[in-house]
FITIKOL-155731 format. One record per residue (C-alpha): x negated, y, z. Coordinates in steps of 0.05 Angstrom, whole numbers, padded with zeros to 5 digits, always signed. Each point is the difference from the previous one (the first is absolute). Example, Ala and Ser with C-alpha at 12.3 -4.5 7.8 and 13.67 -1.06 7.14 Angstrom:
# FITIKOL-155731
-00246-00090+00156-00027+00069-00013
//
This chain:
# FITIKOL-155731
-00842-00548-01546+00036+00025+00059-00058+00039+00048-00008+00046-00067+00066-00010-00032-00035-00019-00056+00020-00041-00064-00055-00017-00055+00031+00024-00060-00036+00058-00010-00003+00033+00071-00062+00045+00013-00041+00022+00063-00044+00050+00018-00064-00015+00035-00026+00055+00052-00071-00005+00029-00012+00029+00069-00069+00029+00006-00020+00020+00062-00006-00046+00065+00059+00030+00033+00042-00001-00053-00021-00076-00014+00008-00014+00073+00075+00024+00006+00017-00024-00068-00017-00073+00029+00037+00020+00064+00067+00019-00039-00011-00046-00061-00031-00074+00006+00046-00048-00024+00010-00041+00060+00023+00055+00039+00059+00006-00053+00022-00062+00009+00062+00025+00035+00048+00043-00028+00020+00066+00028+00068-00001-00017+00024-00057+00044-00066-00030+00032-00001-00059-00039-00052-00033-00050+00001+00026-00065-00057-00039-00028-00001-00071-00003+00003-00062-00048+00043+00009-00069+00020-00039-00052-00050-00069-00015-00028+00014+00071+00064-00017+00035+00011-00055-00051-00073-00031+00017+00009+00011+00075+00071-00051-00002-00039-00049-00045-00059-00001+00045+00035-00002+00065+00056-00053-00028+00011-00059+00054-00035-00049-00058-00061+00041-00022-00059-00037+00011-00071+00024-00008-00063-00047-00013-00059+00021+00055-00034+00030-00061+00058+00040-00024+00014+00023+00070-00071+00025+00016-00001+00035-00072+00057+00038+00020-00021+00025+00065-00066+00016-00024+00040+00046-00049+00037+00032+00053-00066+00011+00037+00009-00047+00056-00054-00011+00047+00020-00040+00060+00002-00074+00004+00052-00043-00038+00054-00026+00032+00010-00084-00003+00042-00020-00059+00064-00013+00020+00030-00039-00051-00022-00071-00038-00001-00010-00074-00025-00059-00049-00076+00025+00002-00001+00019+00067+00014+00050+00051+00041+00066-00029+00016+00066+00027+00069+00026-00002+00010+00072-00038+00032+00029+00070-00069-00024+00031-00034+00051-00049+00050+00054+00011-00014-00006+00075-00075+00017-00004+00008+00069-00014+00051+00007+00051-00021+00042+00074-00010-00063+00049+00045+00027+00053+00053+00021-00047+00070-00031+00014+00066+00015-00041+00063-00028-00023+00039+00022-00059+00042-00020-00067-00020-00013-00064+00031+00027-00061-00010-00071-00029+00043-00030+00063+00047+00062-00003+00019-00014-00075+00002-00081+00003+00048+00005+00061-00052-00030+00043-00017+00012+00078-00015+00067+00028-00062+00014+00021-00037-00045-00035-00068+00037+00000-00031-00026+00070-00069+00027+00015-00032-00021+00061-00065+00023+00028-00017+00019-00071+00017-00064-00035+00052-00003-00047+00044-00060+00028+00065-00007-00046+00030+00048-00054-00022+00028-00071-00028+00063-00007+00028+00049-00055+00028+00067-00008+00030+00011+00077-00075-00017+00024-00050+00031-00042+00049+00052-00051-00006+00062-00011+00053+00046+00025+00017-00053+00058+00002+00020+00069-00004-00051+00058-00044-00042-00046-00055-00042+00020-00048+00054-00029+00038+00061+00036-00011-00032+00066-00076-00019-00016-00008+00077-00023+00038+00018+00063-00025-00038+00058-00074-00007-00021-00013+00057-00047-00006+00029-00075-00073-00032-00002+00022-00075+00014+00061+00011-00039-00041+00021-00061-00047-00062+00014+00057-00045+00004+00037+00032-00065-00057-00004-00047-00023-00070+00022+00068-00028-00009+00014+00034-00065-00067-00020-00033+00016-00079+00019+00069+00005-00019-00019+00033-00070-00053-00068-00009+00052-00048+00027+00052+00026-00053-00048+00002-00055-00019-00067+00011+00068-00028+00007+00020+00025-00066+00061+00040+00018+00051+00017-00069+00074+00009-00023+00025-00020-00059+00052-00007-00041+00013-00072+00022+00010+00024+00068+00056+00030-00018+00033-00060-00034+00065-00031+00032+00035-00065-00006+00061-00001-00052+00046-00018+00061-00018+00067+00034+00001+00042-00060+00079-00030-00013+00012+00018+00074-00026+00070-00014+00046+00011-00061+00063-00035+00036-00015+00048+00066-00006+00064-00050+00069-00023-00037+00034-00015+00068-00013+00075+00011+00019+00027-00062+00069-00038+00006+00003+00031+00068-00004+00062-00032+00055-00008-00056+00045-00016+00062-00016+00065+00023+00013+00032-00063+00075-00031-00008+00010+00015+00078-00010+00069-00018+00047+00000-00060+00049-00032+00036-00010+00043+00060-00013-00049+00059-00077+00015+00003-00007+00020+00080-00026+00080+00011-00053+00017+00038+00004+00064+00038-00014+00066-00037-00012-00042-00073+00052+00006-00051+00029-00057-00042-00061+00004-00051-00052+00012+00051+00019-00059+00038-00002-00043-00056-00074+00020-00022-00022-00008+00079+00027-00066-00007-00029-00027-00066-00064+00035+00016-00009-00035+00062+00027-00063-00028-00056+00005-00051-00058+00014+00053+00017-00061+00031-00008-00038-00068-00063+00018-00006-00020-00012+00072+00027-00067-00011-00041-00018-00064-00065+00035+00030+00009-00042+00063+00016-00066-00033-00060+00012-00053-00045+00013+00065+00022-00052+00042-00013-00061-00059-00073+00021+00003-00040-00040+00051-00052+00039+00052-00056-00020-00043+00023+00046-00060-00042+00060-00004+00055+00049-00009+00033-00026+00065-00070+00007+00036-00009+00072-00016+00071+00024+00006+00008-00028+00072-00070+00010+00036+00007+00071-00026-00055+00007-00053+00035+00026-00053+00074-00004-00028+00065-00025+00026+00047-00053+00001+00042+00054-00046-00051+00000-00052-00004-00071-00001+00075-00011-00009+00000+00050-00057-00056-00039-00030+00029-00062+00006+00078+00013+00014+00037+00053-00029-00025+00079-00010+00076+00025+00034+00035+00066-00016-00037+00058-00029+00018+00067+00034-00004+00071-00013+00011+00055+00055+00022-00061+00038+00058-00019-00045+00005-00049-00054-00004+00015-00071+00062+00029-00004-00007+00068-00053-00032-00004-00066+00052-00002-00061+00076+00013+00009+00019-00049+00059-00056-00047-00019-00076+00001+00016-00020-00020-00071+00034-00009-00066-00006-00072+00003+00047-00005+00052+00082+00006-00005+00027+00059+00043+00018-00006+00069-00020-00078-00010-00005-00029+00074-00059-00048-00006-00058+00024+00040-00053-00014-00054+00033+00063-00036-00019+00041+00055-00071-00024+00017-00004-00064+00035-00051-00047-00019-00003-00074+00007-00065-00014-00038-00067-00002+00043-00066+00019-00023-00025-00071-00011+00053-00015-00057-00001+00074-00025+00055+00051-00011+00053+00003-00057-00009+00068-00031+00056+00034+00037-00020-00022+00064-00066+00031-00016+00035+00062-00025+00029+00004+00078-00057-00010+00034-00040+00046-00033+00051+00057+00009-00004-00025+00074-00071-00002-00003-00006+00069-00030+00038+00034+00062-00059-00027+00044-00046+00030-00040+00023+00061-00001+00018-00004+00076-00075-00009+00015-00015+00061-00046+00048+00043+00036-00015-00024+00074-00078+00010-00001+00010+00082-00022+00053+00001+00052-00037-00028+00063-00062+00032-00027+00029+00069+00007+00033-00023+00068-00069-00021+00028-00030+00068-00025+00051+00041+00032-00007-00043+00064-00082+00009+00000+00011+00075-00015+00050+00010+00059-00046-00050+00049-00059+00015-00016-00027+00042+00052+00031-00033+00055-00058-00034+00044-00013-00025+00071-00036+00032+00056-00044-00013+00056+00055+00006+00051+00037-00059-00039+00053+00051-00031+00019+00006-00066-00003+00075-00030-00004+00038-00058-00060+00049-00011+00041+00067+00030-00003-00054+00062+00068-00009+00002+00028-00068+00032+00030-00044-00045+00002-00053+00053-00027-00013+00064-00028-00069-00005-00018-00036-00069+00058-00047-00015+00020+00015+00077-00047-00058+00022-00075+00032-00028-00009-00075-00035-00042-00004-00071+00049-00043-00036-00062-00022-00048-00030-00028+00064+00059-00020+00024+00042-00065+00000+00070+00016-00034-00006+00066+00028-00004-00028+00074-00068+00012+00034-00009-00073+00013+00046-00058+00005+00007-00015+00069+00043-00073-00021-00065-00023-00039-00046+00011+00056+00044-00026+00056+00009-00059-00052-00075-00015-00015-00012+00006+00071+00055-00052+00019-00041-00049-00042-00064-00001+00044+00029+00029+00067-00012-00046+00067+00012+00015+00073+00059+00021+00045+00064+00051-00032-00009+00064+00023+00054+00035+00045+00043+00056-00025-00035+00052+00044-00073-00020-00028+00027+00006-00072+00033+00069+00017-00058+00022+00037-00056-00014-00059+00059+00020-00062+00002+00064+00047-00085+00011+00000-00010-00015-00070+00060+00032-00037-00004+00078+00033-00022+00021-00068+00052-00029-00046+00062+00034-00015+00072-00024+00036+00014-00046-00057-00056-00031-00006-00003-00003+00077+00060-00033+00013-00011-00054-00060-00067-00025+00034+00020+00005+00065+00065-00045-00022-00037-00047-00037-00050-00018+00060+00059+00000+00040+00027-00064-00045-00063-00024-00014-00024-00057+00044-00067+00012+00012-00050-00003+00061-00026+00066+00022-00066-00007-00035+00038-00015-00067+00039+00064+00015-00061+00040+00013-00032-00018-00063+00063+00016-00044+00002+00063+00031-00074+00016-00012+00007-00026-00079+00058+00043+00003-00024+00063+00026-00066-00009-00037+00037-00008-00077+00050+00060+00025-00073+00046+00009-00019-00019-00069+00063+00006-00028+00010+00068+00011+00002+00052-00052-00058+00052-00015+00011+00068+00007-00015+00031-00063+00038-00049-00036+00036+00027-00062+00066-00031+00016+00040+00038-00047-00030-00021-00061+00007-00076+00027+00066+00023+00019+00013+00018-00073-00030-00055-00031+00036-00055+00037+00069+00035-00026-00022+00009-00070-00039-00068-00005+00064-00049-00003+00040+00052-00043-00034-00032-00055+00031-00063+00011+00072+00014+00010+00047-00002-00055+00029+00063-00028+00075-00022-00005+00063+00009+00037+00019-00069+00029+00076-00019-00003+00022-00020+00061+00039-00072-00031+00041+00058-00040+00032+00031+00062+00013+00076-00034-00005+00040+00065-00061-00045+00021-00052+00023-00060-00054+00028+00041-00061+00027-00021-00059-00041+00009-00073-00015-00017-00045+00064-00016+00055+00046-00018+00028-00007+00069-00078+00005+00031-00006+00071-00045+00069+00022+00028-00024-00019+00069-00076+00037-00003+00028+00061-00040+00052+00002+00065+00052+00018-00053+00062+00040+00032+00049-00043-00048-00015-00075-00008+00028-00029-00066+00040-00056+00029+00025+00021+00071+00031-00052+00039+00024+00005+00070+00034-00046+00043+00054+00017+00049+00020-00045+00057+00073+00009+00020+00020+00010+00073+00043-00057+00045+00068+00020-00030-00022-00001-00073-00037-00051-00003+00057-00050+00014+00048+00029-00051-00005-00005-00076+00043+00067-00007-00044+00040+00040-00065-00021-00027+00033+00021-00074+00022+00066+00035-00070+00017+00022-00027-00020-00064+00049+00046-00035-00020+00055+00043-00068+00000-00013+00007-00009-00072-00003+00060-00040+00063+00006-00045-00008+00049-00068+00061+00020-00033-00032-00039-00060+00007-00059+00040+00078+00004+00007+00017+00011-00076+00034-00053-00042-00002+00047-00067-00005+00071-00018+00036+00035-00054-00034+00065-00023+00021+00055-00043-00054+00039-00017+00024+00074+00001+00043+00003+00062+00007-00064+00049-00032-00062+00024+00047-00060+00028-00029-00043+00049+00041-00070+00012-00013-00020+00065+00001-00075+00019+00049-00029+00056-00044-00050+00015-00066+00029+00000+00037+00057+00046+00025-00057+00050-00075-00034-00004-00034+00065+00018+00052+00021+00044+00022+00063-00028+00056+00034-00020+00013+00055-00062-00008+00059+00055-00067-00017+00011-00023+00002-00068+00045+00068-00011-00043+00022+00065-00065-00025-00039+00013+00046-00053+00022+00063+00029-00063+00019+00005-00003+00007-00077+00020+00063-00017-00006-00003-00079+00067-00044+00005+00071-00003+00027+00022-00058+00027+00068-00036+00003+00011-00065+00019+00060-00041-00028+00012-00070+00027-00067-00036-00014-00025+00049-00055-00045+00065+00025+00008+00055-00057-00062+00053-00004+00017+00059-00041-00051+00042-00025+00005+00073+00033+00007+00052-00049-00059+00050+00012+00015+00066-00029-00051+00025-00045-00045+00053+00036+00009+00066-00039-00065+00003-00044
//
């Protein structure tokens, strides 16, 4: 449940009952559900249809859905529709029939115009902009997650909330969801084992594809043994081989998954749920019907365990991908004992990760709230702390309340122009008229918004009346979306940073195995930023070369050498130690050359050490312990 971030596995809530009239009025003003449709974190809706509602909306608005007059009337009544019923648009065996799209259209505002692409169309590679709503009629397209889903910006729901207000959005959502729930209940939508069965031919294809990938892996291994494997920069031979193998095996899993996924037709319940965005993804279907794929731990294959093998059931240094946790089976056919064990190893990491992450992100959020709780908005539009120190001259640089905004903008000017164009008549306004009107109505706007609006109006081919209407509506929306004095902006900020923290993964991500690029990402990096730590864990720097160094490889390498910190230990090939008196450091010629150092440089570096006397013999530096005469007791 996104608005409360609650799941129903035992979560508890507290109920507070405001007593006085004043407290009740304030609570209603601040906390009514319909005013929470838009999230103050990113200005998009966070309340909407989930799971069954989305599947149901798809089944209802499919092109071939037909309803008898009786069914249509019952459903319309459930959605508390009070107007006149439209004329049935289709014919059936028993007389006139309604389409599912007509039922959906009953609850759209009559002057609503919108065009968008549904998830279904994206997933089945159909036409873009397939959902067309004209004057409150759904003309074509399927309603799914991208139209009425929770946390879906620029959806039909989002547009209704923004353009027609929260009350209308609440009524729209209530009616549609009740109808969809009723419709899917009568439809009888289910998912079972039989929905995962594949024809033998497809199964064979999947197995032969996996075998092909295995052969490639064996080929990589034999290349590595001969030393003919193409190396990537920054990787040793073993690391490069591992990167190639992991890459090949992940391809194998994807191919198996998509083969399985594509062999199901569009009436398959799993496909419907994954494609409309109700639940799951094609990856889940692939793992249930195709192959589970590589199990990993800390982003690597299961390589460690016993001596040179993961489990005692394998030979040492075995090259077969099975021995490092690649699972050929799928959930439908079940895993073998060893596969199950590897899968459990991979799954355990997920559990530990989740437990650790919730603690860390909870603690980070607490620190943030404590740091920002006293910051609020004053009556002069500034953001200040209790001492009256100004933190920001204007909240968010534009004084707009994100929760009332449209993705952080006061209003979507292109959207206003678009809906005006559909109904606009008359002669196109001249440039002077446009700039005059723009100047008149955008006086109070901040510079960025003023420029945006003026440019959009100049590009729009609207009549003078049309331009004026757009300006009036824009100004009206702008005044409505201004942030109110006394708003606890510090708390909202802290919550908006803390809230995504729980969803972030903890593990650092390996940048395709390039060691230099092993960057800290996700929660640890966020915590690092919030704490403003002096020393980040994996600092990186991009250095851009000037014209001369750009073209020559030697110059670039020289620059890199000069930047690199060189320690004496990096230049030594071996050391000999006579524990009582001396240490011999044998320097490596190659390493000296690589780092552009000489024996004298090493001697100079060791000068500062007063405990030893230094001598150099060829490429060997000898450190002799200085006898400290025992101080008289």
